[in-house]
C-alpha angles and dihedrals in degrees: 000000000000118000108239106207090199089070096040102099123212119235091274098044136073120223089255095054092043091056094043091074087084089064128069119244088256093052091048090051092049092049091049091048093051091048094048092049091048091051090048092219108155099206092043091050091051091051092047092050091051091048091048093051090051089061095046105270109147131213093259092054091048089052092050092050090050090050094051093047091050091049090049090052088054090046094138086098093082093238115144123235090248091054091049092051091047091050091050092048092047091054092048116116091220092066098054 
């Protein structure tokens, strides 16, 4: 197996933070927000929302992410991820 230096943390980094350098601050905030919502941890969600807003994510985008995560958690419906995203986009106020 090839050693991926991206995921080889320095002494002050964890594997997760070492790999995050391939993502923009905004992408990192969106990933963290989705994870916090999926874990349903109130304090973690609040922190993730504040971090997301600091990098320009607006309330509507936060709502859409929450909607997609919730739909994925209820994925027993047989709906694909692409269909979920399309449904969320279609219900977005910005697109009307």
